C-alpha positions, -999 to +999 in steps of 0.1 A: -056+045+539-022+063+535-007+033+518-034+030+494-032+066+483+006+061+479+001+031+457-025+049+435+000+077+433+026+055+420+003+039+395-007+074+381+029+083+380+038+053+359+011+060+333+021+097+332+057+089+324+047+061+300+026+084+277+053+111+280+081+087+267+059+076+238+050+112+228+087+123+230+098+094+209+070+102+184+082+138+182+118+128+174+107+103+148+085+130+130+115+153+128+137+125+113+111+118+088+113+153+074+148+149+063+146+115+046+146+126+010+159+151-016+138+160-047+158+155-078+169+187-098+156+175-130+119+167-125+114+160-163+134+128-160+121+098-142+146+069-137+139+032-144+105+021-130+088-013-130+051-019-132+041-051-116+007-069-122+004-102-101-022-124-117-040-158-112-066-169-137-071-135-152-075-144-189-107-122-190-092-090-176-054-089-179-049-086-217-072-053-217-055-040-185-019-045-199-030-032-234-042+001-216-012+002-192+015-001-219+009+032-238+005+052-205+037+040-191+057+046-224+044+081-225+052+088-188+086+070-185+097+075-221+112+039-225+127+037-189+101+014-177+093-025-176+059-038-176+059-073-156+030-098-152+037-124-126+016-154-133+009-173-101+004-207-115-028-199-136-048-228-148-065-210-176-050-192-206-037-162-187-002-164-203-013-169-239-037-140-235-009-115-231+011-127-261+020-100-285+023-073-258+056-057-248+053-075-213+078-095-192+060-126-180+073-143-148+058-177-141+054-194-107+053-232-112+028-235-082+003-210-068+023-190-042-003-164-033-002-127-039+026-120-015+050-146-032+041-131-066+047-095-054+080-105-039+091-123-070+082-092-091+100-069-067+132-090-068+132-090-105+126-053-107+154-045-082+179-068-099+171-046-131+179-014-113+144-001-108+143+029-086+105+026-081+079-001-085+041+004-093+017-023-087-017-029-101-043-055-095-051-078-125-088-078-122-094-045-140-107-025-112-077+000-112-074+027-139-039+028-154-045+061-168-041+073-132-005+062-130+007+098-138-009+109-105+016+086-085+045+097-107+040+134-102+038+130-064+069+107-065+088+134-083+081+158-055+088+133-027+109+104-041+110+085-008+072+085-003+053+053-003+021+059-021-010+039-016-041+046-037-073+052-019-105+043-036-133+068-032-157+059-004-188+062-025-173+036-048-161+013-021-196+012-005-209-010-035-206-039-011-218-029+022-202-057+043-169-057+024-167-019+029-173-023+067-148-050+070-120-029+050-127+002+073-122-018+104-090-032+090-080+004+079-084+017+114-063-011+130-037-010+104-035+029+107-032+025+146-002+001+143+014+022+115+010+055+137-007+074+109-042+073+091-045+048+063-074+055+040-074+022+020-050-004+034-063-031+010-056-011-022-032-029-046-026+003-066+007+015-052+041+030-058+070+015-037+104+033-035+131+008-042+148+018-010+118+006+011+116-027-007+154-033-001+148-028+037+118-051+039+124-087+049+087-098+054+073-132+054+056-140+019+045-175+019+009-184+006-007-178+040+006-141+039-012-133+006-032-103+019-013-099+052+018-089+032+004-057+019-010-046+052+022-055+071+044-036+047+024-004+054+030-008+091+067-016+087+073+012+063+057+038+086+079+023+117+110+028+096+103+065+089+091+062+052+063+087+045+032+068+037+007+089+017-027+080+002-037+092-033-073+092-043-081+070-072-109+056-091-121+021-091-141+002-118-162-030-116-143-061-118-139-075-153-152-109-160-170-132-138-143-142-114-150-133-077-125-116-056-096-137-042-099-118-009-116-140+016-132-116+042-133-141+072-100-159+069-079-130+055-092-105+080-085-130+107-050-133+095-045-095+092-060-090+127-035-115+142-006-097+126-017-062+137-025-074+172+011-086+176+025-053+162+005-034+187+012-057+218+050-054+209+047-016+212+026-015+243-005-009+224+011+022+208-012+050+223+007+076+200-006+058+169-042+056+182-039+094+189-027+101+154-055+080+137-082+096+159-069+131+150-078+131+113-069+118+079-047+136+056-042+123+019-035+135-015-065+138-038-064+141-076-082+168-094-111+160-116-089+168-147-058+148-135-037+177-140-026+185-104-025+171-070-036+190-038-035+181-003-067+179+015-077+170+051-107+146+056-122+137+088-139+105+094-173+098+079-200+118+095 
């Protein structure tokens, strides 16, 4: 009997030490994150920025999206920007549809998937000296007039990785898709060690420093895994990942979403499972996600940002 009690005591001691180590490491990582950036003295100047739109067979939606985006970015960046469309081997007239616009078009000879198209756009932007990259989906769901929300927050926190979070009432249009996305958000937040409101949103602002650090796989099978994995890796490397509330519109044209709920979620789940297993299931990350959700919400007039705390849906 004494031996059994001794064994149980050792097991309990092991778990206590295990959790203490993880919480201590988490504490020191949080302190390191606070000193990662310095706000520029002149907030009226925003250096060279690239706006990347990966596209595949988007002749119905891409021209209108780019036509709306062009005046917005010229007004915000004052000429210090490059609007880039990455055509992922489209078989329709996507490329011809954007002729006449001030847009740099990069062509993939074959369909490489969203990850490959994003990576090609990133490499092009970094080679041109961009200090930040904004991404938009080509299907017309994102509102380019909301780009200033990202810019304003980036000026206050240049090293922040900003992810647009679609309002939940708008995301609930498709019950099954919304449910699947919420499950993915939870697991990605757990692996990242912080709440992620909308891990599948393609409306983002990437600091150039983050992109230079990333060496993730981006083959065709990683199309939707890539954007989830970069959120996890950014958080692990100490980059502040913040969610900004955005609007979403109905997809333009008849084309269905390229996201395949079963296959793509299975691939994302496999990636997240490996991340968690490699960190002993990362209990600190689980605690942070369950603790609550903090993200940046834009005001109704779009002239300010405010920090709000939101708990899980009641």
